C-alpha positions as CSV (number, residue, x, y, z in Angstrom):
1,X,-10.6,-8.3,-21.9
2,X,-7.0,-9.4,-22.7
3,X,-4.2,-9.7,-20.2
4,X,-2.5,-6.7,-21.9
5,X,-5.6,-4.5,-21.4
6,X,-5.8,-5.5,-17.7
7,X,-2.1,-4.7,-17.1
8,X,-2.5,-1.4,-18.9
9,X,-5.4,-0.4,-16.7
10,X,-3.5,-1.3,-13.6
11,X,-0.4,0.5,-14.7
12,X,-2.4,3.7,-15.4
13,X,-3.9,3.5,-11.9
14,X,-0.4,3.0,-10.4
15,X,1.0,6.0,-12.4
16,X,-1.9,8.2,-11.2
17,X,-1.5,7.2,-7.6
18,X,2.3,7.7,-7.8
19,X,1.8,11.2,-9.2
20,X,-0.5,12.2,-6.3
21,X,1.8,10.4,-3.8
22,X,4.8,12.2,-5.1
23,X,3.2,15.6,-4.4
24,X,2.3,14.4,-0.9
25,X,5.8,13.1,-0.3
26,X,7.3,16.4,-1.3
27,X,5.1,18.1,1.3
28,X,6.4,15.6,3.9
29,X,3.0,14.1,4.6
30,X,2.7,10.9,6.6
31,X,0.8,9.2,3.7
32,X,3.2,9.6,0.8
33,X,4.3,8.1,-2.5
34,X,3.9,4.4,-1.8
35,X,0.6,4.7,0.1
36,X,-1.2,6.5,-2.7
37,X,0.3,4.2,-5.4
38,X,-0.9,1.1,-3.5
39,X,-4.4,2.6,-2.9
40,X,-4.9,3.2,-6.6
41,X,-3.3,0.0,-7.6
42,X,-5.5,-2.0,-5.2
43,X,-8.6,-0.3,-6.3
44,X,-7.8,-1.0,-9.9
45,X,-7.0,-4.7,-9.3
46,X,-10.3,-5.2,-7.4
47,X,-12.2,-3.5,-10.1
48,X,-10.6,-5.5,-12.9
49,X,-11.2,-8.7,-11.1
50,X,-14.8,-7.9,-10.5
51,X,-15.3,-7.5,-14.2
52,X,-13.1,-10.3,-15.5
53,X,-12.8,-13.0,-12.9
54,X,-16.5,-13.3,-12.0
55,X,-18.6,-13.3,-15.2
56,X,-22.3,-12.8,-14.7
57,X,-21.8,-11.4,-11.2
58,X,-22.9,-8.0,-10.0
59,X,-19.7,-6.0,-10.3
60,X,-21.2,-3.0,-8.4
61,X,-20.8,-5.0,-5.2
62,X,-17.1,-5.0,-5.4
63,X,-17.1,-1.3,-6.1
64,X,-19.3,-0.6,-3.1
65,X,-16.9,-2.7,-0.9
66,X,-13.9,-0.7,-2.2
67,X,-15.7,2.5,-1.1
68,X,-16.3,1.1,2.4
69,X,-12.8,-0.3,2.7
70,X,-11.1,2.9,1.8
71,X,-13.2,4.6,4.4
72,X,-11.4,2.6,7.1
73,X,-8.0,3.6,5.8
74,X,-9.2,7.3,5.7
75,X,-10.4,7.1,9.2
76,X,-7.0,5.8,10.3
77,X,-5.2,8.9,9.0
78,X,-7.4,11.4,10.8
79,X,-6.1,12.4,14.2
80,X,-8.1,14.2,16.9
81,X,-5.5,16.4,18.7
82,X,-6.2,18.4,21.8
83,X,-9.8,17.4,21.9
84,X,-10.9,19.8,19.2
85,X,-8.4,19.9,16.4
86,X,-8.7,17.4,13.5
87,X,-5.5,16.6,11.6
88,X,-5.4,14.5,8.4
89,X,-8.7,15.5,6.8
90,X,-7.0,16.5,3.5
91,X,-5.0,13.2,3.5
92,X,-8.2,11.2,4.0
93,X,-10.0,13.1,1.3
94,X,-7.1,12.6,-1.1
95,X,-6.9,8.9,-0.4
96,X,-10.7,8.7,-1.0
97,X,-10.3,10.4,-4.4
98,X,-7.3,8.2,-5.2
99,X,-9.4,5.1,-4.7
100,X,-12.0,6.5,-7.1
101,X,-9.2,7.1,-9.7
102,X,-8.1,3.5,-9.3
103,X,-11.6,2.3,-9.8
104,X,-12.0,4.5,-12.9
105,X,-8.8,3.1,-14.4
106,X,-9.7,-0.4,-13.6
107,X,-13.1,0.0,-15.3
108,X,-11.4,1.2,-18.5
109,X,-12.0,4.9,-18.1
110,X,-8.4,5.8,-18.5
111,X,-8.9,9.3,-19.7
112,X,-11.2,10.1,-16.7
113,X,-8.6,8.7,-14.3
114,X,-5.9,10.9,-15.9
115,X,-8.1,14.0,-15.9
116,X,-9.1,13.4,-12.3
117,X,-5.5,13.0,-11.2
118,X,-4.8,16.4,-12.7
119,X,-7.7,17.9,-10.9
120,X,-6.6,16.4,-7.6
121,X,-3.1,17.8,-8.1
122,X,-4.6,21.1,-9.0
123,X,-6.6,21.1,-5.7
124,X,-3.5,20.2,-3.7
125,X,-1.1,22.6,-5.3
126,X,-3.1,25.6,-6.7
127,X,-5.8,25.7,-4.0
128,X,-3.1,26.0,-1.4
129,X,-2.0,29.2,-3.1
130,X,-5.7,30.4,-3.0
131,X,-5.9,29.6,0.7
132,X,-2.6,31.4,1.5
133,X,-2.9,34.5,-0.6
134,X,-6.7,35.1,-1.1
135,X,-8.8,33.4,1.6
136,X,-6.4,34.3,4.3
137,X,-7.1,38.0,3.7
138,X,-10.8,37.5,4.6
139,X,-10.6,34.7,7.1
140,X,-10.5,35.5,10.8
141,X,-9.3,33.3,13.6
142,X,-10.5,33.4,17.2
143,X,-7.5,34.1,19.4
144,X,-7.2,34.2,23.2
145,X,-4.7,36.6,24.7
146,X,-3.3,36.2,28.2
147,X,-1.5,39.3,29.6
148,X,0.1,39.8,33.0
149,X,0.8,43.3,34.2
150,X,1.9,44.9,37.5
151,X,-0.6,46.6,39.7
152,X,-1.3,50.3,38.7
153,X,0.6,49.9,35.4
154,X,-1.3,48.5,32.4
155,X,-5.1,48.4,33.1
156,X,-7.6,46.4,31.1
157,X,-8.9,49.5,29.3
158,X,-5.5,50.4,28.1
159,X,-4.8,46.9,26.9
160,X,-8.2,46.6,25.2
161,X,-7.7,50.0,23.4
162,X,-4.4,48.7,22.1
163,X,-5.9,45.5,20.9
164,X,-8.8,47.3,19.3
165,X,-6.5,49.4,17.3
166,X,-4.6,46.4,16.1
167,X,-7.1,43.6,15.5
168,X,-10.6,44.9,16.2
169,X,-12.9,44.9,19.2
170,X,-11.7,42.4,21.9
171,X,-13.7,41.0,24.7
172,X,-12.4,40.5,28.2
173,X,-12.9,37.0,29.5
174,X,-11.4,37.0,33.0
175,X,-9.3,39.1,35.4
176,X,-7.3,37.4,38.1
177,X,-4.8,38.7,40.8
178,X,-1.5,36.8,40.9
179,X,1.4,37.7,43.2
180,X,1.2,41.5,42.8
181,X,0.1,41.3,39.2
182,X,-3.1,41.2,37.2
183,X,-3.7,38.5,34.7
184,X,-6.1,39.5,31.9
185,X,-7.6,37.1,29.4
186,X,-9.0,38.6,26.2
187,X,-10.7,37.2,23.1
188,X,-10.5,38.7,19.7
189,X,-11.2,37.8,16.1
190,X,-8.0,38.3,14.2
191,X,-7.4,38.3,10.5
192,X,-5.5,35.1,9.5
193,X,-2.9,37.2,7.7
194,X,-2.2,39.3,10.8
195,X,1.3,39.0,12.3
196,X,0.6,37.8,15.9
197,X,4.2,37.7,16.8
198,X,4.5,41.5,16.1
199,X,1.4,42.1,18.1
200,X,2.8,40.1,21.0
201,X,5.9,42.2,21.0
202,X,3.8,45.4,21.0
203,X,1.8,44.3,24.0
204,X,4.9,43.1,25.8
205,X,6.5,46.6,25.3
206,X,3.6,48.3,27.1
207,X,4.5,49.7,30.6
208,X,4.1,47.2,33.4
209,X,3.4,44.2,31.1
210,X,5.5,41.2,32.2
211,X,4.0,38.3,30.2
212,X,2.1,37.9,27.0
213,X,0.7,34.7,25.4
214,X,-1.8,33.8,22.8
215,X,-3.5,30.7,21.6
216,X,-6.1,29.7,19.0
217,X,-9.5,28.5,20.0
218,X,-8.4,24.9,19.3
219,X,-6.0,25.0,22.2
220,X,-3.6,22.9,20.3
221,X,-0.8,25.4,20.0
222,X,0.3,28.3,22.2
223,X,2.9,30.8,21.2
224,X,4.5,32.6,24.1
225,X,6.5,35.8,24.4
226,X,8.6,35.2,27.6
227,X,9.9,37.9,29.9
228,X,13.2,38.2,27.9
229,X,11.2,38.6,24.7
230,X,12.5,35.2,23.3
231,X,9.7,33.7,21.3
232,X,9.1,29.9,21.8
233,X,6.6,27.3,20.8
234,X,4.8,25.4,23.6
235,X,2.9,22.3,22.3
236,X,0.2,20.7,24.5
């Protein structure tokens, strides 16, 4: 293999990683342009060296080590938030695929590395549209509602009837008395496309209701409708 061929393979890997990293950078992800470019570049260099620098050796060993090494990087971008919510899985998977692209380019499979880069970009861009506009219409999230109401005003049956009309059959989890008020906690499976802010306003407008909040099962994010109807985010 000539020096020009080695440089070409490495350059192709760098370009592929840069294309993927540019998309991630535009989406304001923590792992962006330089990270992906370096991952594909490093994978390509290791692969080229395993072929050229160590004649007669088993090149598959280096490839196996690249797979293991990128695994450590991928693990570093995954964050466990709130005890149940995993953040960074897409970034880890994209880095893993980028390393494979670098290995393909370094092995001389330039066309495969280019095609795979296009497929990765297609997954990151087009599949997001599929998630937002198609899957969201069928997907349901488990939401917990917390409602406080004055005694003798909004009973649990009335609240559950309202929720059932809006999101389906809810299930009451707990009922507690707090300073002249009842605090109800309901669980319901809500379509992902449902406007929970609008539902929060509807519940808050019921007679006697003084407080409404909801949170997803992950417990990572709670959106609260306060007494003055001003919507705020409360991060845990």
